[in-house]
C-alpha atoms as one frame of an Amber mdcrd trajectory, in Angstrom:
protein
 -10.068 -16.752 -29.627 -11.583 -18.934 -26.759  -9.852 -19.664 -23.540 -11.127
 -21.873 -20.793  -9.832 -20.964 -17.313  -9.583 -23.156 -14.401  -9.375 -21.870
 -10.867  -9.892 -23.669  -7.478 -11.025 -20.889  -5.266 -14.183 -19.180  -5.389
 -14.843 -18.284  -1.701 -11.662 -16.179  -1.338 -10.226 -13.289  -3.429  -6.483
 -13.216  -2.476  -3.571 -12.418  -4.701  -4.013 -15.247  -7.245  -7.617 -14.482
  -7.719  -7.031 -10.782  -7.956  -4.446 -11.367 -10.488  -6.654 -13.571 -12.523
  -9.683 -11.195 -12.402  -7.395  -8.279 -13.748  -6.125 -10.679 -16.652  -9.629
 -11.836 -17.623 -10.885  -8.303 -17.913  -7.930  -7.245 -20.090  -8.218 -10.304
 -22.223 -11.966  -9.508 -22.876 -10.950  -6.089 -24.085  -8.669  -7.878 -26.439
 -11.721  -9.827 -27.874 -10.968 -13.242 -26.176 -14.139 -15.225 -25.348 -13.784
 -16.484 -21.888 -15.419 -19.195 -19.739 -14.146 -19.750 -16.186 -14.716 -23.047
 -14.202 -14.572 -23.016 -10.451 -15.040 -25.795  -7.954 -16.838 -23.587  -5.445
 -19.040 -20.632  -5.413 -18.373 -17.436  -3.333 -17.122 -13.989  -3.280 -14.569
 -14.436  -6.216 -17.249 -15.965  -8.559 -19.607 -13.177  -7.535 -16.948 -10.696
  -8.565 -16.334 -12.445 -11.915 -20.084 -12.530 -12.669 -20.370  -8.785 -11.774
 -17.691  -8.174 -14.393 -20.034 -10.006 -17.011 -17.651 -12.886 -17.294 -19.122
 -16.259 -17.885 -18.587 -18.635 -14.894 -19.609 -22.214 -14.273 -19.103 -24.755
 -11.502 -16.957 -27.821 -11.986 -15.542 -30.321  -9.600 -11.685 -30.419  -9.392
 -10.564 -33.322  -7.329  -6.994 -34.173  -7.420  -5.623 -37.765  -8.122  -4.891
 -39.734  -5.019  -5.451 -43.356  -4.016  -8.631 -42.327  -2.126 -10.087 -39.999
  -4.662 -10.041 -41.963  -7.779 -13.770 -41.638  -8.329 -13.919 -38.033  -7.690
 -10.903 -37.397  -9.836 -12.706 -39.449 -12.802 -15.827 -37.414 -12.135 -13.740
 -34.142 -12.519 -12.380 -35.386 -15.844 -15.817 -36.383 -17.204 -17.050 -32.804
 -16.275 -14.185 -30.805 -17.702 -14.378 -32.954 -20.948 -18.063 -32.330 -21.351
 -17.504 -28.505 -20.939 -14.446 -28.687 -23.433 -16.480 -30.362 -26.235 -19.315
 -27.851 -25.677 -17.155 -24.746 -25.352 -14.466 -25.752 -27.782 -11.609 -23.721
 -26.434  -8.449 -22.992 -28.244  -6.427 -23.089 -24.904  -7.074 -24.203 -21.386
  -5.443 -22.041 -18.697  -4.960 -23.295 -15.197  -4.774 -20.588 -12.583  -3.146
 -23.226 -10.050  -0.640 -25.932 -10.632  -2.714 -28.510  -8.925  -5.360 -28.277
 -11.687  -2.878 -29.459 -14.276  -3.963 -33.140 -13.041  -7.323 -32.481 -14.551
  -6.601 -30.191 -17.522  -3.580 -31.910 -19.052  -5.399 -35.320 -19.782  -8.317
 -33.518 -21.373  -6.003 -31.341 -23.284  -3.893 -34.236 -24.754  -7.188 -36.073
 -25.520  -8.845 -33.043 -27.338  -5.657 -31.644 -28.793  -6.007 -28.428 -26.815
  -2.928 -26.813 -25.520  -2.754 -26.304 -21.631  -0.969 -23.335 -19.930  -0.444
 -23.559 -16.157   0.074 -20.403 -14.177   2.745 -21.180 -11.498   1.925 -18.784
  -8.486   3.932 -20.508  -5.757   7.198 -22.033  -5.297   5.909 -25.620  -4.926
   7.352 -29.021  -4.171   5.312 -31.591  -6.224   4.481 -35.249  -5.504   5.125
 -37.587  -8.317   1.497 -37.470  -9.698   1.216 -33.789  -9.707   4.835 -33.249
 -11.073   3.986 -35.675 -14.075   1.011 -33.780 -15.130   2.499 -30.345 -14.553
   5.574 -30.929 -16.572   3.429 -32.553 -19.384   1.605 -29.178 -19.858   2.375
 -27.157 -22.988   3.445 -24.075 -21.252   4.100 -22.617 -17.882   3.754 -18.985
 -16.754   5.852 -18.237 -13.540   4.935 -15.128 -11.648   8.621 -14.182 -11.153
  12.070 -15.136 -12.186  12.506 -16.648  -8.824   9.467 -18.918  -9.028  10.410
 -20.223 -12.478  14.080 -20.689 -11.665  13.295 -22.595  -8.643  10.874 -25.120
 -10.275  13.127 -25.540 -13.309  15.976 -26.345 -10.932  13.993 -29.183  -9.334
  11.919 -30.458 -12.171  13.871 -29.802 -15.417  13.253 -27.732 -18.475  10.951
 -29.908 -20.700   8.294 -27.311 -20.507   8.126 -23.957 -22.400   8.508 -21.254
 -19.696   7.551 -17.810 -19.617   8.230 -15.280 -16.628   5.391 -12.747 -16.495
   4.859 -10.510 -13.379   1.313 -10.384 -11.856  -0.777  -7.434 -12.935  -1.452
  -4.788 -10.272  -4.349  -2.492 -10.205  -3.474   1.070 -10.223  -5.306   2.894
  -7.400  -4.067   6.178  -8.678  -2.406   7.119  -5.403   0.688   9.195  -5.658
   1.259   8.834  -2.023   3.235  11.386   0.036   3.664  10.570   3.753   1.363
  12.813   5.826   0.228  10.974   9.070   1.295  12.983  12.173   1.868   9.487
  13.868   3.339   7.399  11.078   1.364   4.155  10.139   3.445   1.167   9.393
   1.350  -1.509   7.656   1.559  -5.300   6.923  -1.147  -6.914   4.688  -0.899
 -10.684   4.796  -2.835 -13.926   5.646  -2.125 -14.750   9.140   0.330 -17.683
   8.663   3.780 -18.259  10.078   5.447 -18.178   6.687   4.414 -14.510   6.273
   6.595 -13.388   9.293   3.807 -11.644  11.143   5.609 -12.398  14.397   8.656
 -10.633  12.938   6.650  -7.565  12.285   5.270  -7.642  15.885   8.718  -7.966
  17.295   9.693  -4.963  15.189   7.139  -2.964  16.710   8.385  -3.729  20.130
  11.937  -2.709  19.077  10.627   0.656  17.757   8.621   1.325  20.912  11.587
   0.602  23.007  13.729   2.831  20.966  11.328   5.667  21.462   9.791   5.846
  18.068   6.148   6.893  17.943   4.311   4.842  15.321   1.097   2.864  14.773
   1.408  -0.597  13.422  -1.537  -2.254  11.340  -1.672  -5.978  10.568  -4.406
  -6.271   7.930  -5.474  -9.884   7.174  -7.244 -13.001   8.359  -6.477 -16.536
   9.354  -6.631 -19.336   6.824  -8.442 -22.547   7.271  -4.988 -24.247   7.715
  -3.847 -22.010  10.571  -7.014 -21.638  12.665  -6.012 -20.093  16.147  -2.776
 -18.573  14.928  -4.230 -15.224  15.446  -4.681 -15.879  18.974  -1.035 -16.746
  19.348  -0.229 -13.437  17.744  -2.394 -11.467  19.911  -0.705 -13.321  23.073
   2.796 -12.193  21.498   1.474  -8.544  21.314   0.454  -8.587  24.908   3.654
 -10.231  26.148   5.750  -7.705  24.346   3.558  -4.855  25.742   2.753  -3.375
  22.223  -1.072  -3.525  22.550  -1.121   0.294  22.315   0.711   0.066  19.095
  -0.394  -2.873  17.183  -3.834  -3.150  15.605  -5.344  -6.124  13.897  -7.728
  -5.422  11.053  -9.721  -8.407   9.339  -9.143  -9.066   5.632 -10.693  -6.375
   3.282 -11.302  -6.695  -0.377 -10.884  -3.073  -1.054  -7.339  -2.307   0.018
  -7.093   1.028  -1.477  -8.004   2.956   1.835  -5.282   0.814   3.571  -2.537
   1.941   1.278  -3.945   5.448   1.218  -3.493   5.646   4.985  -0.116   3.941
   5.288   3.231   5.636   5.363   5.537   2.537   5.110   4.613  -1.053   4.209
   6.515  -3.997   5.667   6.702  -7.521   4.027   8.523  -9.718   6.349   7.708
 -13.034   4.640  10.019 -16.071   5.240   8.854 -17.289   1.723   7.319 -15.253
  -0.996   6.893 -16.291  -4.724   6.028 -13.010  -6.045   5.351 -10.287  -3.491
   2.019  -8.776  -4.512   1.663  -6.516  -1.342   5.090  -5.132  -2.169   4.166
  -4.384  -5.688   0.757  -2.821  -4.588   2.495  -0.575  -2.180   4.890   0.340
  -4.676   2.297   1.275  -7.245   0.706   3.299  -4.578   3.887   5.355  -4.065
   4.735   3.810  -0.586   8.306   2.842   0.371   8.649  -0.913   1.215  10.914
  -2.820   3.644  10.781  -6.424   2.596  12.597  -9.737   3.141  15.212 -10.653
   0.667  13.640 -13.783  -0.317  11.876 -15.301  -3.396  10.421 -12.791  -5.839
  10.553  -9.796  -3.465  14.053  -8.667  -4.805  12.348  -8.333  -8.248   9.808
  -6.024  -6.840  11.869  -4.015  -4.338  15.039  -2.364  -5.383  17.194  -1.913
  -2.247  18.204   1.640  -1.545  15.983   2.941  -4.429  12.258   2.027  -3.849
  12.767   0.684  -0.485  15.126  -1.814   1.554  15.636  -5.597   1.523  16.729
  -7.247   4.751  17.073 -10.962   5.628  14.080 -12.551   6.859  13.526 -12.784
  10.671  16.228 -10.089  11.269  14.156  -8.031  13.550  17.012  -5.724  14.163
  17.570  -5.027  10.468  13.810  -4.461   9.824  13.842  -2.038  12.643  16.853
  -0.078  11.520  15.378   0.269   7.787  11.991   1.444   9.144  13.739   3.968
  11.529  15.603   5.404   8.578  12.384   6.172   6.728  10.553   7.457   9.839
  13.597   9.834  10.461  13.949  11.098   6.952  10.555  11.594   5.475  12.165
  13.190   2.408  13.905   9.830   1.638  10.623   8.021   2.186   8.866  10.234
  -0.193  11.813   9.808  -2.842  11.623   5.983  -2.401   7.780   6.081  -2.928
   7.965   8.111  -6.001  10.622   5.773  -7.545   8.707   2.881  -6.588   5.558
   4.057  -8.319   7.483   4.790 -11.566   8.866   1.562 -11.654   5.745  -0.392
 -10.818   3.873   1.437 -13.588   6.255   0.008 -16.055   6.464  -3.660 -14.618
   2.923  -4.458 -13.243   0.516  -2.956 -15.728  -2.528  -5.226 -16.329  -2.531
  -4.283 -19.989   1.013  -5.303 -20.472   0.513  -8.543 -18.531  -2.588  -9.597
 -20.657  -0.645  -8.903 -23.970   2.107 -11.055 -22.656  -0.272 -13.918 -21.814
  -1.977 -13.553 -25.161   1.221 -13.831 -26.808   1.771 -17.174 -24.986  -1.516
 -18.359 -26.311  -0.580 -17.223 -29.903   2.882 -18.953 -29.691   1.168 -22.167
 -28.669  -1.258 -21.968 -31.590   1.625 -21.296 -34.075   0.437 -17.738 -34.881
   2.949 -14.851 -35.144   0.287 -12.025 -35.252   1.508  -9.222 -32.836  -0.870
  -8.781 -29.789  -1.084  -5.127 -30.269  -2.907  -5.860 -33.543  -5.535  -8.073
 -32.121  -9.104  -6.547 -32.219
């Protein structure tokens, strides 16, 4: 089987890119011939090439009144690649790319799969193409449910959780001064300010802990880190809160953490919560989006309402005071994560989507 993948970002390697990379490597083990098209070159495309995956550059301009020429050029390039590669399926790693993939798929009779990784609100043009795809994979029940409620049920839907790399950490809390970590892009939607205010509450309550914020600004929120640093100073927690730039290898970050906090105001899946769970670390997370599917309240961690600083503080205090409870949560989280977020299981489920589109009923486990 041949699958043509379209992905927009080559210069970054965040959650969507990491999930795609795991999927591609597992599909390769199943005998799938893969070609990845990306509109820019950078750290992510270098990673794919290091994995011995075939990667080519291709423009991917969305359709607007001012980008018609660029859009038509993107269609031309994709059609040229499709005629040469002759894929059985086109798989978009972003909803925006449906605008390019669907017309070519219809013209060449190639089914198009769109991977929905965010709870998005579409303009008319994007919605028309997205709902004209042949199948949509949502990364959580929450993401799929939200989109179906907005835009109907015409498309065949599958809910398949993102794959998570197993670092092999059976974590037991061990830091003499507990380390509470948040891994995130530095954007308002991620609730970084809530994390900082929680650190202030814990300090005022007499709890000794270090707080790490691991992540960088995005191009859409340049200057936001400075606002967060100002908040740290105004709350007098500069001695407690440390900013760490985004790192590709997050294994050492999880290995050195006792508790992971995910205070997002909105979250389609919750990759950080899943990575922490797989690393055996208890998570305190917002009760929004896909996070309740990742964190089981009172079993693998805690769920609280977003922006409720007091509730976040109370749940973290529970875990700081009762280290045995924290370890129990961590072990439960790891057992559950191993079942839900296995890259191998993820790839087989995606492969089954392809087979269903092609009208085949061969079990994935039998594919060589």
